[in-house]
C-alpha positions as CSV (number, residue, x, y, z in Angstrom):
1,M,-22.1,-34.7,1.0
2,R,-20.0,-34.4,-1.8
3,V,-16.8,-32.9,-1.7
4,F,-14.5,-31.9,-4.6
5,K,-11.9,-29.3,-5.4
6,H,-12.1,-26.3,-7.4
7,S,-8.8,-24.6,-8.2
8,L,-7.2,-24.5,-4.9
9,L,-10.4,-23.9,-2.8
10,L,-12.1,-26.6,-1.5
11,V,-15.6,-26.3,-1.8
12,I,-17.9,-28.3,0.5
13,L,-21.9,-28.9,-1.1
14,I,-24.3,-30.2,1.5
15,I,-27.5,-31.2,-0.4
16,T,-30.8,-31.0,1.4
17,S,-34.0,-31.8,0.5
18,F,-36.0,-28.2,-0.2
19,N,-39.2,-29.9,0.6
20,S,-38.4,-30.4,3.9
21,I,-37.9,-26.4,4.4
22,A,-40.3,-23.8,4.8
23,A,-40.1,-21.4,1.9
24,L,-39.2,-17.8,3.2
25,P,-41.6,-15.0,3.1
26,N,-40.5,-12.4,0.4
27,N,-43.0,-9.9,3.0
28,I,-44.0,-9.4,6.4
29,N,-47.0,-7.4,7.0
30,G,-47.1,-6.1,3.4
31,K,-43.5,-5.1,3.8
32,A,-40.8,-5.9,1.5
33,L,-37.9,-7.5,3.3
34,P,-35.0,-5.4,3.7
35,T,-32.1,-6.4,0.6
36,L,-29.0,-4.7,-0.6
37,A,-30.1,-6.0,-4.3
38,P,-30.5,-2.9,-5.6
39,L,-27.3,-1.2,-4.2
40,I,-25.2,-4.3,-5.2
41,K,-26.9,-4.4,-8.9
42,K,-25.8,-0.4,-9.0
43,V,-22.3,-0.6,-7.8
44,S,-21.1,-4.1,-8.8
45,P,-20.0,-2.9,-12.2
46,A,-17.7,-0.5,-10.9
47,V,-15.6,-3.2,-9.4
48,V,-13.3,-5.6,-11.9
49,D,-11.6,-8.5,-12.0
50,I,-7.8,-8.0,-12.4
51,S,-5.2,-10.8,-14.3
52,V,-1.6,-10.0,-14.1
53,F,1.0,-12.1,-16.4
54,G,5.0,-11.3,-15.9
55,E,8.3,-13.0,-15.6
56,S,10.3,-13.4,-12.5
57,T,13.7,-14.9,-11.7
58,A,13.0,-15.1,-7.9
59,T,12.9,-18.7,-6.5
60,P,10.7,-18.5,-3.1
61,G,12.5,-19.4,0.2
62,V,16.3,-19.2,-1.8
63,P,18.4,-16.2,-1.3
64,N,19.2,-14.6,-4.7
65,E,22.9,-14.5,-3.9
66,L,22.8,-18.4,-3.4
67,L,21.0,-18.6,-7.0
68,E,23.7,-16.8,-8.6
69,F,25.9,-19.6,-7.6
70,L,23.8,-22.4,-8.3
71,Q,22.1,-21.2,-11.4
72,P,23.9,-18.3,-12.8
73,Q,22.3,-18.6,-16.1
74,R,18.7,-19.5,-14.4
75,P,15.8,-18.6,-17.0
76,P,13.0,-16.7,-16.1
77,Q,9.8,-18.4,-14.9
78,Q,6.2,-16.9,-15.8
79,F,3.9,-16.2,-13.2
80,S,0.3,-14.8,-13.1
81,G,-2.3,-13.9,-10.6
82,L,-5.4,-12.5,-9.6
83,G,-7.1,-9.2,-7.7
84,S,-9.7,-6.8,-8.2
85,G,-9.8,-3.4,-8.8
86,V,-12.2,-0.3,-8.4
87,I,-13.3,2.4,-11.3
88,I,-12.9,6.1,-9.7
89,D,-13.3,7.6,-12.9
90,A,-15.7,6.4,-15.6
91,Q,-14.7,8.9,-18.0
92,Q,-10.8,8.7,-17.6
93,G,-11.2,4.4,-17.1
94,Y,-9.0,5.1,-14.0
95,I,-9.0,1.9,-11.7
96,I,-7.5,1.8,-8.1
97,T,-6.2,-1.2,-6.8
98,N,-3.2,-2.5,-4.4
99,Y,0.6,-2.4,-5.8
100,H,0.9,-6.0,-4.8
101,V,-1.4,-7.3,-7.0
102,I,0.3,-5.7,-10.1
103,E,4.0,-5.7,-8.7
104,N,6.1,-6.9,-11.5
105,A,3.7,-7.3,-14.3
106,D,4.2,-7.4,-17.9
107,D,0.5,-7.8,-18.7
108,I,-2.1,-6.5,-16.8
109,V,-5.7,-7.6,-18.2
110,I,-9.2,-5.7,-16.6
111,S,-12.2,-7.6,-17.1
112,L,-15.7,-6.0,-16.5
113,T,-18.7,-7.4,-15.4
114,S,-19.9,-7.3,-19.0
115,G,-17.3,-9.6,-19.9
116,H,-15.5,-7.2,-21.9
117,Q,-12.0,-7.3,-21.1
118,Y,-9.1,-4.7,-21.5
119,K,-5.2,-4.1,-21.1
120,A,-4.5,-1.8,-18.4
121,T,-1.8,0.7,-18.3
122,V,0.0,1.8,-14.8
123,I,-0.1,5.5,-14.4
124,G,1.4,5.3,-10.7
125,Q,1.7,3.2,-7.7
126,D,3.1,3.4,-4.2
127,P,4.6,0.3,-2.7
128,Q,5.1,2.0,0.8
129,S,1.0,2.3,0.9
130,D,0.3,-0.7,-1.5
131,I,-1.7,1.9,-3.6
132,A,-1.7,1.4,-7.5
133,L,-3.6,3.7,-10.4
134,L,-4.4,2.2,-13.9
135,Q,-5.9,3.1,-16.8
136,I,-8.2,1.7,-19.0
137,K,-9.5,3.0,-22.6
138,S,-12.9,1.2,-22.8
139,K,-15.4,1.4,-25.6
140,Q,-18.4,0.9,-23.2
141,P,-19.7,3.1,-20.6
142,L,-17.9,2.7,-17.5
143,V,-19.6,3.1,-14.1
144,A,-17.7,4.5,-11.1
145,I,-17.8,4.4,-7.2
146,T,-17.5,7.6,-5.6
147,F,-15.6,8.3,-2.1
148,A,-16.8,8.3,0.9
149,N,-15.2,10.1,4.1
150,S,-13.5,7.2,5.8
151,D,-12.8,9.7,9.0
152,Q,-16.6,9.6,9.9
153,L,-16.5,6.2,9.7
154,Q,-17.3,4.6,13.4
155,V,-16.8,1.2,15.0
156,G,-20.3,-0.9,14.4
157,D,-20.7,0.9,10.8
158,F,-22.2,-2.0,7.8
159,T,-19.5,-2.9,5.7
160,I,-19.9,-4.2,1.9
161,A,-17.0,-6.4,0.0
162,I,-17.1,-6.9,-3.5
163,G,-14.2,-8.7,-5.2
164,N,-12.8,-11.9,-6.8
165,P,-11.9,-14.4,-4.2
166,F,-10.2,-17.6,-5.7
167,G,-10.9,-16.1,-9.1
168,L,-14.3,-17.3,-8.7
169,G,-15.6,-14.2,-10.1
170,Q,-17.6,-11.2,-8.6
171,T,-18.2,-12.0,-5.1
172,V,-20.4,-10.1,-2.3
173,T,-20.1,-10.4,1.5
174,S,-20.8,-8.1,4.1
175,G,-20.1,-7.3,7.8
176,I,-19.4,-4.6,10.3
177,V,-16.3,-2.2,10.9
178,S,-14.7,-4.2,13.5
179,A,-12.0,-1.5,14.2
180,L,-10.3,1.8,13.2
181,G,-6.9,2.6,12.9
182,R,-5.2,-0.8,13.2
183,S,-1.2,-0.8,12.6
184,G,1.7,-2.8,13.6
185,L,0.8,-5.3,11.2
186,N,3.9,-5.2,9.5
187,L,2.2,-5.4,5.8
188,Q,3.4,-1.9,4.5
189,N,5.3,1.5,5.9
190,L,2.2,3.4,6.6
191,E,-0.6,1.4,8.4
192,N,-3.9,2.9,9.4
193,Y,-6.2,0.3,8.4
194,I,-9.9,-0.4,8.8
195,Q,-10.3,-3.9,10.3
196,T,-14.1,-5.4,9.1
197,D,-15.7,-8.9,9.4
198,A,-16.7,-8.8,6.1
199,A,-15.4,-12.1,4.4
200,I,-12.4,-11.1,1.9
201,N,-9.9,-14.0,0.5
202,S,-7.6,-14.2,-1.6
203,G,-8.1,-12.8,-4.6
204,N,-10.3,-9.8,-3.3
205,S,-7.2,-7.9,-2.9
206,G,-7.7,-4.1,-4.4
207,G,-11.4,-4.9,-4.3
208,A,-14.1,-2.5,-2.8
209,L,-15.5,-1.5,0.7
210,L,-18.2,0.3,0.7
211,N,-21.0,1.8,3.1
212,L,-24.7,1.1,2.6
213,N,-24.9,4.2,0.3
214,G,-22.7,2.2,-1.9
215,E,-19.8,4.6,-1.3
216,L,-16.3,3.5,-0.9
217,I,-15.0,3.4,2.5
218,G,-11.7,1.4,1.6
219,I,-9.5,-0.6,-0.4
220,N,-9.4,-4.5,0.9
221,T,-5.7,-5.2,1.1
222,A,-5.3,-8.0,3.5
223,I,-6.4,-10.8,5.9
224,L,-5.3,-12.4,8.8
225,G,-5.5,-16.1,9.1
226,P,-3.6,-19.1,10.4
227,N,-4.1,-20.9,7.0
228,G,-4.1,-18.0,4.9
229,G,-8.3,-18.0,4.7
230,N,-10.8,-16.0,6.0
231,I,-11.2,-15.9,9.8
232,G,-13.3,-12.8,9.9
233,I,-10.3,-10.4,10.3
234,A,-9.7,-8.2,6.9
235,F,-8.1,-4.8,6.5
236,A,-9.0,-2.3,4.2
237,I,-6.9,1.0,3.3
238,P,-9.1,4.0,4.5
239,S,-10.8,5.9,1.3
240,N,-9.3,9.3,2.7
241,M,-5.6,7.8,2.4
242,V,-6.5,6.3,-1.1
243,K,-7.6,9.6,-2.3
244,N,-5.4,11.9,-1.3
245,L,-2.4,9.4,-2.9
246,T,-4.7,9.3,-6.1
247,Q,-4.5,13.1,-6.8
248,Q,-0.9,12.9,-6.3
249,L,-0.4,10.2,-8.9
250,L,-2.5,11.9,-11.3
251,E,-0.9,15.3,-10.4
252,F,2.7,13.8,-10.5
253,G,2.9,10.5,-11.5
254,E,4.2,9.8,-8.3
255,I,4.1,10.2,-4.6
256,R,5.9,13.5,-3.2
257,R,5.6,12.3,0.1
258,G,5.1,15.4,2.8
259,I,7.9,14.8,5.8
260,L,7.0,16.2,9.5
261,G,10.8,15.4,10.6
262,I,9.7,13.9,14.1
263,K,10.5,10.6,15.8
264,G,7.8,9.6,18.5
265,G,5.4,7.1,19.9
266,E,2.4,6.2,21.4
267,V,0.9,8.1,24.3
268,T,1.0,5.2,27.1
269,P,-0.6,6.0,30.8
270,D,2.8,5.7,32.3
271,L,4.4,8.4,29.7
272,A,0.8,10.3,30.5
273,K,1.6,10.4,34.1
274,S,5.2,11.0,34.1
275,F,4.7,14.1,31.8
276,S,1.3,15.3,33.6
277,L,-0.7,14.8,30.7
278,D,-4.4,14.7,30.5
279,V,-4.9,12.4,27.7
280,T,-4.3,9.0,27.1
281,K,-4.1,8.9,23.0
282,G,-2.2,11.0,20.6
283,A,1.1,11.1,18.9
284,F,4.3,12.0,21.3
285,I,7.3,13.6,19.8
286,Y,10.6,11.9,21.2
287,Q,13.0,13.9,19.1
288,V,12.2,16.8,16.4
289,T,15.3,16.8,13.4
290,P,16.8,20.0,13.1
291,D,16.0,22.3,10.2
292,S,12.9,20.2,9.8
293,A,9.4,21.3,9.0
294,A,8.3,20.3,12.3
295,D,11.2,22.3,13.8
296,K,10.7,25.6,11.7
297,A,6.8,25.4,13.1
298,G,8.4,25.5,16.9
299,L,7.4,21.6,17.8
300,K,9.3,20.2,20.1
301,A,10.3,17.2,22.0
302,G,7.9,16.2,24.8
303,D,4.7,18.0,22.8
304,V,1.7,15.4,22.0
305,I,0.1,15.9,18.5
306,T,-3.7,15.3,19.2
307,A,-4.9,16.1,15.7
308,I,-4.2,17.1,12.5
309,N,-6.6,19.3,10.2
310,G,-9.3,18.9,12.9
311,T,-9.1,14.9,12.7
312,A,-8.5,13.3,16.0
313,I,-4.6,11.3,16.2
314,K,-5.3,8.5,18.5
315,S,-1.6,7.3,17.9
316,F,1.8,8.0,16.2
317,A,1.1,5.3,13.6
318,A,-2.1,7.1,12.8
319,L,-0.3,10.7,12.5
320,R,2.6,8.9,10.2
321,A,-0.2,7.3,7.9
322,K,-1.9,10.6,7.7
323,I,1.3,12.9,7.0
324,G,2.1,10.4,4.4
325,T,-0.6,10.6,2.3
326,L,-0.1,14.4,1.9
327,S,2.3,16.1,-0.4
328,S,5.4,18.2,-0.2
329,G,4.7,21.8,0.5
330,K,1.0,21.0,2.0
331,K,-0.1,23.4,4.8
332,V,-1.4,21.4,8.1
333,S,-2.9,22.2,11.2
334,L,-2.0,20.5,14.5
335,S,-3.7,20.4,17.7
336,V,-0.7,20.2,19.9
337,I,-0.1,19.9,23.6
338,Q,2.8,22.1,24.4
339,D,4.2,22.7,27.7
340,N,0.7,21.7,29.4
341,K,-0.9,24.1,27.3
342,Y,-3.0,23.3,23.9
343,K,-2.0,25.0,20.8
344,N,-2.5,25.1,17.1
345,I,0.3,25.1,15.1
346,N,0.7,25.6,11.4
347,V,3.1,23.3,9.3
348,I,4.1,23.4,5.8
349,L,5.5,19.8,5.1
350,G,9.0,19.1,4.0
351,G,9.6,17.0,1.3
352,N,11.6,14.2,-0.2
353,T,14.8,15.2,-2.2
354,T,15.2,11.9,-3.4
355,T,11.9,11.9,-5.0
356,A,12.9,14.5,-7.9
357,K,16.1,12.9,-8.6
358,A,14.3,9.6,-9.1
359,K,11.7,11.0,-11.5
360,L,14.5,12.8,-13.5
361,T,16.5,9.6,-13.6
362,P,14.0,6.4,-14.0
363,I,16.8,4.0,-14.0
364,L,16.9,4.2,-10.2
365,P,13.3,3.3,-9.3
366,V,13.7,0.3,-12.0
367,I,16.8,-1.3,-10.6
368,F,16.8,-0.4,-7.2
369,E,12.9,-0.9,-6.6
370,G,12.4,-1.9,-3.3
371,A,15.4,-0.4,-1.7
372,I,16.3,2.4,0.8
373,L,19.9,4.1,-0.9
374,K,21.7,6.5,1.4
375,D,25.0,8.4,1.0
376,I,27.6,7.3,2.6
377,A,29.1,10.5,4.7
378,P,32.3,12.1,3.7
379,G,35.6,11.0,5.8
380,Q,34.1,7.1,6.2
381,S,36.7,4.3,5.3
382,V,34.6,3.7,2.0
383,A,33.0,6.2,-0.2
384,G,29.9,5.6,-2.1
385,V,26.2,4.4,-1.5
386,N,24.9,2.5,1.4
387,V,22.0,-0.1,1.1
388,V,19.8,0.5,3.8
389,E,17.3,-1.4,3.3
390,V,15.8,-4.1,0.7
391,K,12.6,-5.3,0.6
392,P,11.8,-9.0,0.6
393,N,10.6,-9.9,-3.3
394,S,11.6,-6.3,-4.7
395,M,13.6,-5.8,-8.1
396,A,16.8,-4.7,-5.6
397,S,16.3,-8.0,-3.9
398,R,16.0,-10.1,-7.1
399,I,18.9,-8.4,-8.8
400,G,21.0,-9.4,-5.6
401,L,21.4,-6.6,-3.2
402,L,21.3,-7.2,0.6
403,E,21.0,-4.2,3.5
404,N,24.2,-3.0,4.3
405,D,25.9,-3.4,0.9
406,K,28.0,-0.3,0.0
407,I,28.1,0.4,-3.8
408,I,31.4,1.6,-4.4
409,A,31.5,1.7,-8.1
410,V,29.7,1.0,-11.6
411,N,32.1,-0.5,-14.2
412,K,35.0,-0.2,-11.5
413,T,34.4,3.5,-11.8
414,A,34.1,4.9,-8.4
415,I,31.3,6.8,-7.2
416,S,30.8,8.8,-4.2
417,N,27.0,9.3,-4.0
418,Q,23.4,8.5,-5.8
419,A,23.9,11.3,-8.5
420,E,26.9,9.7,-9.5
421,L,25.7,6.3,-9.5
422,I,22.9,7.1,-11.6
423,S,25.0,8.6,-13.7
424,A,27.2,6.0,-14.1
425,L,24.7,3.6,-14.7
426,E,23.3,5.9,-17.5
427,Q,26.8,6.0,-19.4
428,A,27.5,2.4,-19.2
429,K,27.2,1.3,-22.8
430,N,26.8,-2.5,-22.7
431,M,27.2,-4.6,-19.6
432,R,27.2,-2.8,-16.2
433,A,28.3,-4.3,-13.2
434,L,27.8,-3.1,-9.4
435,N,31.0,-3.3,-7.3
436,I,29.7,-4.2,-4.0
437,M,31.7,-3.9,-0.4
438,R,29.5,-6.5,1.4
439,N,31.4,-7.8,4.9
440,N,34.6,-6.3,4.0
441,R,34.5,-8.4,0.8
442,L,34.4,-7.1,-2.7
443,I,31.9,-9.0,-4.9
444,Y,30.3,-7.9,-8.2
445,I,26.4,-8.0,-9.4
446,I,25.8,-8.0,-13.1
447,L,22.8,-6.0,-13.8
448,D,22.3,-6.7,-17.8
């Protein structure tokens, strides 16, 4: 036995005399043994390797605000990464991958199975679902994979995973659907994953999860393992979710996410007993936001949503993920238990008004990417914009923003809402400084 390292992968080769092993037959009773080879040969050109390159000023494990004192002029660090992608439109060269694969990349290089390489352009991205849409201009004919209906998947269905683990090159593994509708993993805001035991490792992110027809049932995105390696628990974003989001990115260049306007949770046995419900699965509504889409449609606290557009809903997380892939203004049909009666209620989804502002003023998504901002309500002790949330390793995190920061001015010019914040940043000619109120202390964050 020889043990050696290849990159960061420990490879163990066990050399055995093949003379001592009887050759496997290539047929039984004249019938060829089952093989996936023809299917793999057909679909493998549609799965690509992705290499990313960029610069980052972040230092893992060290808060940005501390680095401002320790290394105020620290130079940016070069980084590179590997992942996978799936060609979904051969004519236009559209490729789907994970957002986390290309996040903050300055250059994205696509490698085809033919050996040809192309630089990719980002058409759109959605951090909440971990989806990104790329495009290449290929001189060679491309092969695309068609979408399957992931709502028709069942536990036990066979799966095929294709990707680029550890940068070794295209690799094919197989397994089954281990579970459906996985959520609560704290990977993304929208979670409704397919769980599979097909071997998936670092570098497989953005690759294809297929059925035995060679159709796309999911985009591989994460694994659960104590040491970061495969233990047979991997997760993929369902193809229907990917398809809906891709259509929005192609149409709008962004996600115009529909909003129902409810707060809720799971239907537990105790809850079902308390409300005399004859179901044990679904999305229980705790609260309906006034004047929201749900309120206008007649949904009430205590209702249970059991299906959306005819597809069963087993949990509140599943409902949230379904709604999160639909665009604002979309009409949906909800199957609801209301006052112990089954009803079908049509709802026209509302929208997030900040989306349009972000599109009109591109500086906001660039500087504040990864942050959730909210105008401070009138009558408070300070006026400005509150930082509700900051995603780790995001652009907002790297410039030094923290949760609960209050942005009160730009270059000492007071602002009272997001519109004024954006306007002040656009008008700043040279240096731009955010005036931040943090823990009742005034600090400055220099943007450039």
